[in-house]
PDB file with one MODEL, atoms N, CA, C and O in Angstrom:
MODEL        1
ATOM      1  N   TYR A   1      18.291 -34.212 -47.760  1.00  0.00           N
ATOM      2  CA  TYR A   1      17.974 -32.832 -47.671  1.00  0.00           C
ATOM      3  C   TYR A   1      17.142 -32.229 -49.005  1.00  0.00           C
ATOM      4  O   TYR A   1      16.444 -31.218 -48.923  1.00  0.00           O
ATOM      5  N   ILE A   2      17.326 -33.022 -50.284  1.00  0.00           N
ATOM      6  CA  ILE A   2      16.540 -32.602 -51.286  1.00  0.00           C
ATOM      7  C   ILE A   2      15.010 -33.011 -51.038  1.00  0.00           C
ATOM      8  O   ILE A   2      14.080 -32.218 -51.184  1.00  0.00           O
ATOM      9  N   GLY A   3      14.879 -34.217 -50.682  1.00  0.00           N
ATOM     10  CA  GLY A   3      13.182 -34.596 -50.228  1.00  0.00           C
ATOM     11  C   GLY A   3      12.601 -33.391 -49.019  1.00  0.00           C
ATOM     12  O   GLY A   3      11.474 -32.897 -49.050  1.00  0.00           O
ATOM     13  N   LYS A   4      13.533 -33.119 -48.113  1.00  0.00           N
ATOM     14  CA  LYS A   4      12.772 -32.180 -47.198  1.00  0.00           C
ATOM     15  C   LYS A   4      12.663 -30.751 -47.952  1.00  0.00           C
ATOM     16  O   LYS A   4      11.608 -30.120 -47.891  1.00  0.00           O
ATOM     17  N   ASP A   5      13.807 -30.247 -48.681  1.00  0.00           N
ATOM     18  CA  ASP A   5      13.746 -29.041 -49.464  1.00  0.00           C
ATOM     19  C   ASP A   5      12.285 -29.064 -50.472  1.00  0.00           C
ATOM     20  O   ASP A   5      11.553 -28.093 -50.657  1.00  0.00           O
ATOM     21  N   LEU A   6      12.134 -30.207 -50.950  1.00  0.00           N
ATOM     22  CA  LEU A   6      10.942 -30.367 -52.210  1.00  0.00           C
ATOM     23  C   LEU A   6       9.578 -30.364 -51.227  1.00  0.00           C
ATOM     24  O   LEU A   6       8.577 -29.702 -51.502  1.00  0.00           O
ATOM     25  N   SER A   7       9.701 -31.192 -50.064  1.00  0.00           N
ATOM     26  CA  SER A   7       8.548 -31.126 -49.165  1.00  0.00           C
ATOM     27  C   SER A   7       8.213 -29.522 -48.754  1.00  0.00           C
ATOM     28  O   SER A   7       7.092 -29.096 -49.031  1.00  0.00           O
ATOM     29  N   ASN A   8       9.153 -28.670 -48.117  1.00  0.00           N
ATOM     30  CA  ASN A   8       8.874 -27.363 -47.748  1.00  0.00           C
ATOM     31  C   ASN A   8       8.398 -26.836 -48.814  1.00  0.00           C
ATOM     32  O   ASN A   8       7.433 -26.105 -48.588  1.00  0.00           O
ATOM     33  N   ASP A   9       8.792 -26.950 -50.206  1.00  0.00           N
ATOM     34  CA  ASP A   9       8.340 -26.124 -51.400  1.00  0.00           C
ATOM     35  C   ASP A   9       7.121 -26.496 -51.741  1.00  0.00           C
ATOM     36  O   ASP A   9       6.372 -25.726 -52.342  1.00  0.00           O
ATOM     37  N   ILE A  10       6.729 -27.875 -51.357  1.00  0.00           N
ATOM     38  CA  ILE A  10       5.206 -27.961 -51.808  1.00  0.00           C
ATOM     39  C   ILE A  10       4.215 -27.606 -50.610  1.00  0.00           C
ATOM     40  O   ILE A  10       3.054 -27.254 -50.821  1.00  0.00           O
ATOM     41  N   ASN A  11       4.718 -27.717 -49.448  1.00  0.00           N
ATOM     42  CA  ASN A  11       3.990 -27.119 -48.146  1.00  0.00           C
ATOM     43  C   ASN A  11       3.731 -25.425 -48.469  1.00  0.00           C
ATOM     44  O   ASN A  11       2.648 -24.866 -48.293  1.00  0.00           O
ATOM     45  N   ASN A  12       4.659 -24.926 -48.849  1.00  0.00           N
ATOM     46  CA  ASN A  12       4.427 -23.348 -48.962  1.00  0.00           C
ATOM     47  C   ASN A  12       3.312 -23.265 -50.279  1.00  0.00           C
ATOM     48  O   ASN A  12       2.328 -22.527 -50.213  1.00  0.00           O
ATOM     49  N   VAL A  13       3.584 -24.069 -51.407  1.00  0.00           N
ATOM     50  CA  VAL A  13       2.327 -24.101 -52.437  1.00  0.00           C
ATOM     51  C   VAL A  13       1.073 -24.399 -51.745  1.00  0.00           C
ATOM     52  O   VAL A  13       0.156 -23.615 -51.986  1.00  0.00           O
ATOM     53  N   VAL A  14       0.837 -25.343 -50.953  1.00  0.00           N
ATOM     54  CA  VAL A  14      -0.443 -25.775 -50.556  1.00  0.00           C
ATOM     55  C   VAL A  14      -0.777 -24.770 -49.253  1.00  0.00           C
ATOM     56  O   VAL A  14      -1.958 -24.586 -48.959  1.00  0.00           O
ATOM     57  N   THR A  15       0.025 -24.283 -48.672  1.00  0.00           N
ATOM     58  CA  THR A  15      -0.445 -23.294 -47.516  1.00  0.00           C
ATOM     59  C   THR A  15      -0.799 -22.160 -48.255  1.00  0.00           C
ATOM     60  O   THR A  15      -1.823 -21.640 -47.812  1.00  0.00           O
ATOM     61  N   GLY A  16      -0.241 -21.506 -49.375  1.00  0.00           N
ATOM     62  CA  GLY A  16      -0.476 -20.385 -49.840  1.00  0.00           C
ATOM     63  C   GLY A  16      -2.062 -20.551 -50.685  1.00  0.00           C
ATOM     64  O   GLY A  16      -2.937 -19.688 -50.608  1.00  0.00           O
ATOM     65  N   MET A  17      -2.184 -21.706 -51.401  1.00  0.00           N
ATOM     66  CA  MET A  17      -3.410 -22.112 -52.042  1.00  0.00           C
ATOM     67  C   MET A  17      -4.478 -22.118 -51.303  1.00  0.00           C
ATOM     68  O   MET A  17      -5.499 -21.591 -51.745  1.00  0.00           O
ATOM     69  N   LYS A  18      -4.464 -22.787 -49.864  1.00  0.00           N
ATOM     70  CA  LYS A  18      -5.282 -22.714 -48.857  1.00  0.00           C
ATOM     71  C   LYS A  18      -5.624 -21.202 -48.478  1.00  0.00           C
ATOM     72  O   LYS A  18      -6.827 -20.942 -48.456  1.00  0.00           O
ATOM     73  N   THR A  19      -4.871 -20.322 -48.222  1.00  0.00           N
ATOM     74  CA  THR A  19      -4.934 -19.110 -47.855  1.00  0.00           C
ATOM     75  C   THR A  19      -5.771 -18.292 -49.078  1.00  0.00           C
ATOM     76  O   THR A  19      -6.689 -17.527 -48.783  1.00  0.00           O
ATOM     77  N   ILE A  20      -5.409 -18.503 -50.322  1.00  0.00           N
ATOM     78  CA  ILE A  20      -6.326 -17.890 -51.196  1.00  0.00           C
ATOM     79  C   ILE A  20      -7.749 -18.486 -51.489  1.00  0.00           C
ATOM     80  O   ILE A  20      -8.704 -17.895 -51.992  1.00  0.00           O
ATOM     81  N   SER A  21      -7.690 -19.581 -51.131  1.00  0.00           N
ATOM     82  CA  SER A  21      -9.283 -20.571 -51.370  1.00  0.00           C
ATOM     83  C   SER A  21      -9.954 -20.031 -50.172  1.00  0.00           C
ATOM     84  O   SER A  21     -11.178 -20.148 -50.117  1.00  0.00           O
ATOM     85  N   ASN A  22      -9.208 -19.351 -49.029  1.00  0.00           N
ATOM     86  CA  ASN A  22     -10.126 -19.391 -47.685  1.00  0.00           C
ATOM     87  C   ASN A  22     -10.559 -17.688 -47.554  1.00  0.00           C
ATOM     88  O   ASN A  22     -11.190 -17.155 -46.641  1.00  0.00           O
ATOM     89  N   SER A  23      -9.998 -17.068 -48.773  1.00  0.00           N
ATOM     90  CA  SER A  23     -10.045 -15.446 -48.811  1.00  0.00           C
ATOM     91  C   SER A  23     -11.492 -15.194 -49.283  1.00  0.00           C
ATOM     92  O   SER A  23     -12.056 -15.878 -50.137  1.00  0.00           O
ATOM     93  N   LYS A  24     -12.067 -14.075 -48.597  1.00  0.00           N
ATOM     94  CA  LYS A  24     -13.241 -13.811 -48.944  1.00  0.00           C
ATOM     95  C   LYS A  24     -13.453 -13.135 -50.170  1.00  0.00           C
ATOM     96  O   LYS A  24     -14.659 -13.184 -50.408  1.00  0.00           O
ATOM     97  N   ASN A  25     -12.812 -12.496 -51.102  1.00  0.00           N
ATOM     98  CA  ASN A  25     -12.683 -11.581 -52.052  1.00  0.00           C
ATOM     99  C   ASN A  25     -11.329 -12.101 -52.893  1.00  0.00           C
ATOM    100  O   ASN A  25     -10.234 -11.671 -52.530  1.00  0.00           O
ATOM    101  N   ILE A  26     -11.399 -12.852 -53.801  1.00  0.00           N
ATOM    102  CA  ILE A  26     -10.281 -13.431 -54.768  1.00  0.00           C
ATOM    103  C   ILE A  26      -9.533 -12.188 -55.316  1.00  0.00           C
ATOM    104  O   ILE A  26      -8.304 -12.162 -55.376  1.00  0.00           O
ATOM    105  N   VAL A  27     -10.232 -11.277 -55.667  1.00  0.00           N
ATOM    106  CA  VAL A  27      -9.792  -9.869 -56.381  1.00  0.00           C
ATOM    107  C   VAL A  27      -8.573  -9.430 -55.423  1.00  0.00           C
ATOM    108  O   VAL A  27      -7.612  -8.850 -55.929  1.00  0.00           O
ATOM    109  N   TYR A  28      -8.603  -9.662 -54.248  1.00  0.00           N
ATOM    110  CA  TYR A  28      -7.641  -9.105 -53.361  1.00  0.00           C
ATOM    111  C   TYR A  28      -6.692  -9.938 -52.758  1.00  0.00           C
ATOM    112  O   TYR A  28      -5.801  -9.517 -52.020  1.00  0.00           O
ATOM    113  N   ALA A  29      -6.885 -11.258 -53.095  1.00  0.00           N
ATOM    114  CA  ALA A  29      -5.948 -12.190 -52.751  1.00  0.00           C
ATOM    115  C   ALA A  29      -4.465 -12.199 -53.174  1.00  0.00           C
ATOM    116  O   ALA A  29      -4.193 -11.879 -54.332  1.00  0.00           O
ATOM    117  N   ASN A  30      -3.435 -12.561 -52.266  1.00  0.00           N
ATOM    118  CA  ASN A  30      -2.100 -12.264 -52.787  1.00  0.00           C
ATOM    119  C   ASN A  30      -1.801 -13.347 -53.553  1.00  0.00           C
ATOM    120  O   ASN A  30      -2.555 -14.311 -53.419  1.00  0.00           O
ATOM    121  N   SER A  31      -0.752 -13.459 -54.445  1.00  0.00           N
ATOM    122  CA  SER A  31      -0.463 -14.220 -55.509  1.00  0.00           C
ATOM    123  C   SER A  31       0.593 -15.109 -54.689  1.00  0.00           C
ATOM    124  O   SER A  31       1.091 -14.592 -53.689  1.00  0.00           O
ATOM    125  N   LEU A  32       1.012 -16.568 -55.090  1.00  0.00           N
ATOM    126  CA  LEU A  32       1.686 -17.237 -54.397  1.00  0.00           C
ATOM    127  C   LEU A  32       3.438 -16.891 -54.634  1.00  0.00           C
ATOM    128  O   LEU A  32       3.878 -16.593 -55.744  1.00  0.00           O
ATOM    129  N   PRO A  33       4.103 -16.968 -53.689  1.00  0.00           N
ATOM    130  CA  PRO A  33       5.555 -16.423 -53.732  1.00  0.00           C
ATOM    131  C   PRO A  33       6.242 -17.721 -54.707  1.00  0.00           C
ATOM    132  O   PRO A  33       5.770 -18.856 -54.766  1.00  0.00           O
ATOM    133  N   ILE A  34       7.123 -17.371 -55.233  1.00  0.00           N
ATOM    134  CA  ILE A  34       7.720 -18.495 -56.213  1.00  0.00           C
ATOM    135  C   ILE A  34       9.145 -18.931 -55.323  1.00  0.00           C
ATOM    136  O   ILE A  34      10.003 -18.056 -55.443  1.00  0.00           O
ATOM    137  N   THR A  35       9.469 -19.797 -54.679  1.00  0.00           N
ATOM    138  CA  THR A  35      10.266 -20.193 -53.863  1.00  0.00           C
ATOM    139  C   THR A  35      11.285 -21.226 -54.587  1.00  0.00           C
ATOM    140  O   THR A  35      12.080 -21.833 -53.868  1.00  0.00           O
ATOM    141  N   SER A  36      11.287 -21.431 -55.898  1.00  0.00           N
ATOM    142  CA  SER A  36      12.021 -22.449 -56.401  1.00  0.00           C
ATOM    143  C   SER A  36      12.121 -22.271 -57.937  1.00  0.00           C
ATOM    144  O   SER A  36      11.222 -21.676 -58.531  1.00  0.00           O
ATOM    145  N   ASN A  37      13.297 -22.822 -58.656  1.00  0.00           N
ATOM    146  CA  ASN A  37      13.130 -22.531 -60.064  1.00  0.00           C
ATOM    147  C   ASN A  37      13.050 -24.192 -60.685  1.00  0.00           C
ATOM    148  O   ASN A  37      13.813 -24.594 -61.564  1.00  0.00           O
ATOM    149  N   ASP A  38      12.182 -24.882 -60.163  1.00  0.00           N
ATOM    150  CA  ASP A  38      11.843 -26.359 -60.558  1.00  0.00           C
ATOM    151  C   ASP A  38      10.425 -26.469 -61.093  1.00  0.00           C
ATOM    152  O   ASP A  38       9.792 -25.500 -61.513  1.00  0.00           O
ATOM    153  N   GLU A  39      10.006 -27.615 -61.052  1.00  0.00           N
ATOM    154  CA  GLU A  39       8.644 -28.035 -61.385  1.00  0.00           C
ATOM    155  C   GLU A  39       7.555 -27.390 -60.515  1.00  0.00           C
ATOM    156  O   GLU A  39       6.419 -27.043 -60.836  1.00  0.00           O
ATOM    157  N   ILE A  40       8.155 -27.318 -59.392  1.00  0.00           N
ATOM    158  CA  ILE A  40       7.296 -26.453 -58.188  1.00  0.00           C
ATOM    159  C   ILE A  40       7.086 -25.058 -58.479  1.00  0.00           C
ATOM    160  O   ILE A  40       5.949 -24.601 -58.360  1.00  0.00           O
ATOM    161  N   GLY A  41       7.938 -24.406 -58.806  1.00  0.00           N
ATOM    162  CA  GLY A  41       8.013 -22.987 -59.193  1.00  0.00           C
ATOM    163  C   GLY A  41       7.470 -22.787 -60.395  1.00  0.00           C
ATOM    164  O   GLY A  41       7.247 -21.638 -60.777  1.00  0.00           O
ATOM    165  N   ASP A  42       7.196 -23.801 -61.116  1.00  0.00           N
ATOM    166  CA  ASP A  42       6.384 -23.652 -62.806  1.00  0.00           C
ATOM    167  C   ASP A  42       5.008 -23.979 -62.394  1.00  0.00           C
ATOM    168  O   ASP A  42       4.085 -23.594 -63.113  1.00  0.00           O
ATOM    169  N   LEU A  43       4.753 -24.680 -61.265  1.00  0.00           N
ATOM    170  CA  LEU A  43       3.364 -24.911 -60.851  1.00  0.00           C
ATOM    171  C   LEU A  43       2.789 -23.850 -60.456  1.00  0.00           C
ATOM    172  O   LEU A  43       1.680 -23.508 -60.868  1.00  0.00           O
ATOM    173  N   THR A  44       3.738 -22.951 -59.285  1.00  0.00           N
ATOM    174  CA  THR A  44       3.213 -21.974 -58.652  1.00  0.00           C
ATOM    175  C   THR A  44       3.070 -20.916 -59.491  1.00  0.00           C
ATOM    176  O   THR A  44       2.152 -20.127 -59.266  1.00  0.00           O
ATOM    177  N   SER A  45       4.073 -20.677 -60.762  1.00  0.00           N
ATOM    178  CA  SER A  45       3.803 -19.743 -61.532  1.00  0.00           C
ATOM    179  C   SER A  45       2.558 -19.586 -62.480  1.00  0.00           C
ATOM    180  O   SER A  45       2.018 -18.559 -62.893  1.00  0.00           O
ATOM    181  N   SER A  46       2.247 -20.984 -62.714  1.00  0.00           N
ATOM    182  CA  SER A  46       0.965 -21.333 -63.565  1.00  0.00           C
ATOM    183  C   SER A  46      -0.318 -20.889 -62.776  1.00  0.00           C
ATOM    184  O   SER A  46      -1.255 -20.287 -63.299  1.00  0.00           O
ATOM    185  N   PHE A  47      -0.248 -21.267 -61.416  1.00  0.00           N
ATOM    186  CA  PHE A  47      -1.222 -20.985 -60.500  1.00  0.00           C
ATOM    187  C   PHE A  47      -1.304 -19.486 -60.403  1.00  0.00           C
ATOM    188  O   PHE A  47      -2.399 -18.923 -60.382  1.00  0.00           O
ATOM    189  N   ASN A  48      -0.166 -18.829 -60.342  1.00  0.00           N
ATOM    190  CA  ASN A  48      -0.586 -17.148 -60.155  1.00  0.00           C
ATOM    191  C   ASN A  48      -1.305 -16.863 -61.470  1.00  0.00           C
ATOM    192  O   ASN A  48      -2.283 -16.123 -61.366  1.00  0.00           O
ATOM    193  N   GLU A  49      -1.044 -17.252 -62.523  1.00  0.00           N
ATOM    194  CA  GLU A  49      -1.646 -16.818 -63.817  1.00  0.00           C
ATOM    195  C   GLU A  49      -2.966 -17.275 -64.090  1.00  0.00           C
ATOM    196  O   GLU A  49      -3.686 -16.667 -64.882  1.00  0.00           O
ATOM    197  N   ILE A  50      -3.365 -18.382 -63.444  1.00  0.00           N
ATOM    198  CA  ILE A  50      -4.475 -18.655 -63.533  1.00  0.00           C
ATOM    199  C   ILE A  50      -5.374 -17.818 -62.361  1.00  0.00           C
ATOM    200  O   ILE A  50      -6.596 -17.778 -62.499  1.00  0.00           O
ATOM    201  N   GLN A  51      -4.959 -17.390 -61.617  1.00  0.00           N
ATOM    202  CA  GLN A  51      -5.580 -16.247 -60.391  1.00  0.00           C
ATOM    203  C   GLN A  51      -5.611 -15.205 -61.163  1.00  0.00           C
ATOM    204  O   GLN A  51      -6.737 -14.730 -61.304  1.00  0.00           O
ATOM    205  N   LYS A  52      -4.757 -14.681 -61.716  1.00  0.00           N
ATOM    206  CA  LYS A  52      -4.858 -13.233 -62.566  1.00  0.00           C
ATOM    207  C   LYS A  52      -5.835 -13.621 -63.496  1.00  0.00           C
ATOM    208  O   LYS A  52      -6.830 -12.902 -63.399  1.00  0.00           O
ATOM    209  N   LEU A  53      -5.912 -14.348 -64.224  1.00  0.00           N
ATOM    210  CA  LEU A  53      -7.249 -14.483 -65.006  1.00  0.00           C
ATOM    211  C   LEU A  53      -8.301 -14.714 -64.323  1.00  0.00           C
ATOM    212  O   LEU A  53      -9.328 -14.383 -64.915  1.00  0.00           O
ATOM    213  N   THR A  54      -8.459 -15.183 -63.233  1.00  0.00           N
ATOM    214  CA  THR A  54      -9.752 -15.279 -62.398  1.00  0.00           C
ATOM    215  C   THR A  54     -10.095 -14.038 -62.093  1.00  0.00           C
ATOM    216  O   THR A  54     -11.153 -13.556 -62.497  1.00  0.00           O
ATOM    217  N   LYS A  55      -9.265 -13.397 -61.366  1.00  0.00           N
ATOM    218  CA  LYS A  55      -9.481 -11.938 -60.988  1.00  0.00           C
ATOM    219  C   LYS A  55      -9.962 -10.886 -62.197  1.00  0.00           C
ATOM    220  O   LYS A  55     -10.744  -9.966 -61.961  1.00  0.00           O
ATOM    221  N   ARG A  56      -9.415 -11.131 -63.475  1.00  0.00           N
ATOM    222  CA  ARG A  56      -9.904 -10.385 -64.567  1.00  0.00           C
ATOM    223  C   ARG A  56     -11.410 -10.875 -64.752  1.00  0.00           C
ATOM    224  O   ARG A  56     -12.309 -10.045 -64.886  1.00  0.00           O
ATOM    225  N   TYR A  57     -11.629 -12.066 -64.755  1.00  0.00           N
ATOM    226  CA  TYR A  57     -13.083 -12.312 -65.272  1.00  0.00           C
ATOM    227  C   TYR A  57     -13.981 -12.044 -64.254  1.00  0.00           C
ATOM    228  O   TYR A  57     -15.129 -11.838 -64.647  1.00  0.00           O
ATOM    229  N   VAL A  58     -13.734 -11.970 -62.691  1.00  0.00           N
ATOM    230  CA  VAL A  58     -14.641 -11.522 -61.850  1.00  0.00           C
ATOM    231  C   VAL A  58     -14.787 -10.061 -61.826  1.00  0.00           C
ATOM    232  O   VAL A  58     -15.862  -9.560 -61.496  1.00  0.00           O
ATOM    233  N   GLU A  59     -13.815  -9.377 -62.142  1.00  0.00           N
ATOM    234  CA  GLU A  59     -13.791  -7.890 -62.357  1.00  0.00           C
ATOM    235  C   GLU A  59     -14.814  -7.536 -63.369  1.00  0.00           C
ATOM    236  O   GLU A  59     -15.654  -6.663 -63.154  1.00  0.00           O
ATOM    237  N   GLN A  60     -14.737  -8.308 -64.633  1.00  0.00           N
ATOM    238  CA  GLN A  60     -15.570  -8.155 -65.948  1.00  0.00           C
ATOM    239  C   GLN A  60     -16.855  -8.446 -65.479  1.00  0.00           C
ATOM    240  O   GLN A  60     -17.724  -7.630 -65.785  1.00  0.00           O
ATOM    241  N   LEU A  61     -17.222  -9.533 -64.730  1.00  0.00           N
ATOM    242  CA  LEU A  61     -18.617  -9.787 -64.313  1.00  0.00           C
ATOM    243  C   LEU A  61     -19.302  -8.767 -63.183  1.00  0.00           C
ATOM    244  O   LEU A  61     -20.473  -8.630 -62.830  1.00  0.00           O
ATOM    245  N   HIS A  62     -18.184  -8.172 -62.807  1.00  0.00           N
ATOM    246  CA  HIS A  62     -19.075  -7.273 -61.707  1.00  0.00           C
ATOM    247  C   HIS A  62     -19.507  -5.892 -62.703  1.00  0.00           C
ATOM    248  O   HIS A  62     -20.529  -5.217 -62.579  1.00  0.00           O
ATOM    249  N   ASN A  63     -18.393  -5.703 -63.724  1.00  0.00           N
ATOM    250  CA  ASN A  63     -18.892  -4.518 -64.451  1.00  0.00           C
ATOM    251  C   ASN A  63     -20.012  -4.893 -65.326  1.00  0.00           C
ATOM    252  O   ASN A  63     -20.978  -4.135 -65.403  1.00  0.00           O
ATOM    253  N   SER A  64     -19.977  -5.909 -65.944  1.00  0.00           N
ATOM    254  CA  SER A  64     -20.967  -6.403 -66.687  1.00  0.00           C
ATOM    255  C   SER A  64     -22.443  -6.358 -65.835  1.00  0.00           C
ATOM    256  O   SER A  64     -23.421  -5.789 -66.321  1.00  0.00           O
ATOM    257  N   GLN A  65     -22.483  -7.014 -64.529  1.00  0.00           N
ATOM    258  CA  GLN A  65     -23.550  -6.737 -63.903  1.00  0.00           C
ATOM    259  C   GLN A  65     -23.982  -5.145 -63.212  1.00  0.00           C
ATOM    260  O   GLN A  65     -25.138  -4.786 -62.989  1.00  0.00           O
ATOM    261  N   GLU A  66     -22.925  -4.455 -62.991  1.00  0.00           N
ATOM    262  CA  GLU A  66     -23.368  -2.973 -63.069  1.00  0.00           C
ATOM    263  C   GLU A  66     -23.986  -2.512 -64.005  1.00  0.00           C
ATOM    264  O   GLU A  66     -25.045  -1.913 -63.817  1.00  0.00           O
ATOM    265  N   THR A  67     -23.395  -2.711 -65.376  1.00  0.00           N
ATOM    266  CA  THR A  67     -24.239  -2.346 -66.745  1.00  0.00           C
ATOM    267  C   THR A  67     -25.541  -2.747 -66.871  1.00  0.00           C
ATOM    268  O   THR A  67     -26.471  -2.112 -67.368  1.00  0.00           O
ATOM    269  N   LEU A  68     -25.547  -3.781 -66.416  1.00  0.00           N
ATOM    270  CA  LEU A  68     -26.916  -4.461 -66.594  1.00  0.00           C
ATOM    271  C   LEU A  68     -28.184  -3.949 -65.507  1.00  0.00           C
ATOM    272  O   LEU A  68     -29.397  -3.842 -65.686  1.00  0.00           O
ATOM    273  N   MET A  69     -27.438  -3.727 -64.484  1.00  0.00           N
ATOM    274  CA  MET A  69     -28.370  -3.233 -63.504  1.00  0.00           C
ATOM    275  C   MET A  69     -28.956  -1.949 -63.730  1.00  0.00           C
ATOM    276  O   MET A  69     -30.128  -1.744 -63.413  1.00  0.00           O
ATOM    277  N   GLU A  70     -27.948  -0.708 -64.464  1.00  0.00           N
ATOM    278  CA  GLU A  70     -27.989   0.366 -64.980  1.00  0.00           C
ATOM    279  C   GLU A  70     -29.168   0.363 -65.912  1.00  0.00           C
ATOM    280  O   GLU A  70     -29.993   1.275 -65.953  1.00  0.00           O
ATOM    281  N   SER A  71     -29.200  -0.768 -66.694  1.00  0.00           N
ATOM    282  CA  SER A  71     -29.717  -0.597 -67.982  1.00  0.00           C
ATOM    283  C   SER A  71     -31.326  -1.176 -67.623  1.00  0.00           C
ATOM    284  O   SER A  71     -32.322  -0.830 -68.257  1.00  0.00           O
ATOM    285  N   GLU A  72     -31.325  -1.909 -66.734  1.00  0.00           N
ATOM    286  CA  GLU A  72     -32.804  -2.238 -65.917  1.00  0.00           C
ATOM    287  C   GLU A  72     -33.193  -1.215 -65.455  1.00  0.00           C
ATOM    288  O   GLU A  72     -34.217  -0.846 -66.029  1.00  0.00           O
ATOM    289  N   ARG A  73     -32.663  -0.134 -64.177  1.00  0.00           N
ATOM    290  CA  ARG A  73     -33.038   0.916 -64.040  1.00  0.00           C
ATOM    291  C   ARG A  73     -33.766   1.994 -64.950  1.00  0.00           C
ATOM    292  O   ARG A  73     -34.858   2.484 -64.661  1.00  0.00           O
ATOM    293  N   LEU A  74     -32.970   2.328 -66.177  1.00  0.00           N
ATOM    294  CA  LEU A  74     -33.246   2.960 -67.019  1.00  0.00           C
ATOM    295  C   LEU A  74     -34.556   2.421 -67.785  1.00  0.00           C
ATOM    296  O   LEU A  74     -35.543   3.148 -67.903  1.00  0.00           O
ATOM    297  N   ALA A  75     -34.527   1.404 -68.185  1.00  0.00           N
ATOM    298  CA  ALA A  75     -35.914   0.546 -68.668  1.00  0.00           C
ATOM    299  C   ALA A  75     -36.945   0.782 -67.883  1.00  0.00           C
ATOM    300  O   ALA A  75     -38.020   1.193 -68.319  1.00  0.00           O
ATOM    301  N   SER A  76     -36.745   0.579 -66.833  1.00  0.00           N
ATOM    302  CA  SER A  76     -38.124   0.870 -65.468  1.00  0.00           C
ATOM    303  C   SER A  76     -38.696   2.284 -65.521  1.00  0.00           C
ATOM    304  O   SER A  76     -39.892   2.573 -65.477  1.00  0.00           O
ATOM    305  N   LEU A  77     -37.569   3.195 -65.631  1.00  0.00           N
ATOM    306  CA  LEU A  77     -37.702   4.507 -65.516  1.00  0.00           C
ATOM    307  C   LEU A  77     -38.397   5.113 -67.041  1.00  0.00           C
ATOM    308  O   LEU A  77     -39.147   6.085 -67.139  1.00  0.00           O
ATOM    309  N   GLY A  78     -37.981   4.369 -67.982  1.00  0.00           N
ATOM    310  CA  GLY A  78     -38.857   4.758 -69.115  1.00  0.00           C
ATOM    311  C   GLY A  78     -39.967   4.156 -69.190  1.00  0.00           C
ATOM    312  O   GLY A  78     -40.742   4.776 -69.918  1.00  0.00           O
ATOM    313  N   GLN A  79     -40.521   2.958 -68.644  1.00  0.00           N
ATOM    314  CA  GLN A  79     -41.841   2.547 -68.916  1.00  0.00           C
ATOM    315  C   GLN A  79     -42.700   3.542 -67.776  1.00  0.00           C
ATOM    316  O   GLN A  79     -43.860   3.916 -67.951  1.00  0.00           O
ATOM    317  N   LEU A  80     -41.850   3.875 -66.573  1.00  0.00           N
ATOM    318  CA  LEU A  80     -42.671   4.779 -65.873  1.00  0.00           C
ATOM    319  C   LEU A  80     -43.347   6.099 -66.409  1.00  0.00           C
ATOM    320  O   LEU A  80     -44.504   6.501 -66.282  1.00  0.00           O
ATOM    321  N   ILE A  81     -42.226   6.659 -67.065  1.00  0.00           N
ATOM    322  CA  ILE A  81     -42.527   7.976 -68.051  1.00  0.00           C
ATOM    323  C   ILE A  81     -43.283   7.775 -68.758  1.00  0.00           C
ATOM    324  O   ILE A  81     -44.151   8.642 -68.859  1.00  0.00           O
ATOM    325  N   GLY A  82     -43.393   6.559 -69.630  1.00  0.00           N
ATOM    326  CA  GLY A  82     -43.977   6.284 -70.802  1.00  0.00           C
ATOM    327  C   GLY A  82     -45.659   5.994 -70.372  1.00  0.00           C
ATOM    328  O   GLY A  82     -46.574   6.134 -71.183  1.00  0.00           O
ATOM    329  N   ARG A  83     -45.836   5.598 -69.045  1.00  0.00           N
ATOM    330  CA  ARG A  83     -47.232   5.259 -68.367  1.00  0.00           C
ATOM    331  C   ARG A  83     -47.930   6.828 -68.114  1.00  0.00           C
ATOM    332  O   ARG A  83     -49.050   7.188 -68.477  1.00  0.00           O
ATOM    333  N   ASN A  84     -46.832   7.681 -67.325  1.00  0.00           N
ATOM    334  CA  ASN A  84     -47.530   8.913 -67.045  1.00  0.00           C
ATOM    335  C   ASN A  84     -47.737   9.858 -68.016  1.00  0.00           C
ATOM    336  O   ASN A  84     -48.371  10.844 -67.641  1.00  0.00           O
ATOM    337  N   CYS A  85     -47.272   9.826 -69.503  1.00  0.00           N
ATOM    338  CA  CYS A  85     -47.301  10.712 -70.470  1.00  0.00           C
ATOM    339  C   CYS A  85     -48.709  10.150 -71.032  1.00  0.00           C
ATOM    340  O   CYS A  85     -49.386  10.998 -71.614  1.00  0.00           O
ATOM    341  N   THR A  86     -49.167   9.054 -70.960  1.00  0.00           N
ATOM    342  CA  THR A  86     -50.424   8.639 -71.869  1.00  0.00           C
ATOM    343  C   THR A  86     -51.666   8.870 -70.816  1.00  0.00           C
ATOM    344  O   THR A  86     -52.824   8.647 -71.170  1.00  0.00           O
TER     345      THR A  86
ENDMDL
END
């Protein structure tokens, strides 16, 4: 009984991880449900925390990318205006 219960918990974690890894967009991927209060639950909880950090980093990268693109557009516009004024 204990072996089957442990096996089910591990399978739930593996299935959840596969679902997340196959997701097109990690920012919208769901966290894994914590189904036990043992080492498997700790593993699941740690995975969810890593996923939250990854989501935060991806969002920061997107924001930085948008800021960089806007800066490049403004620099190009400034160069265009500078050429036309001379």
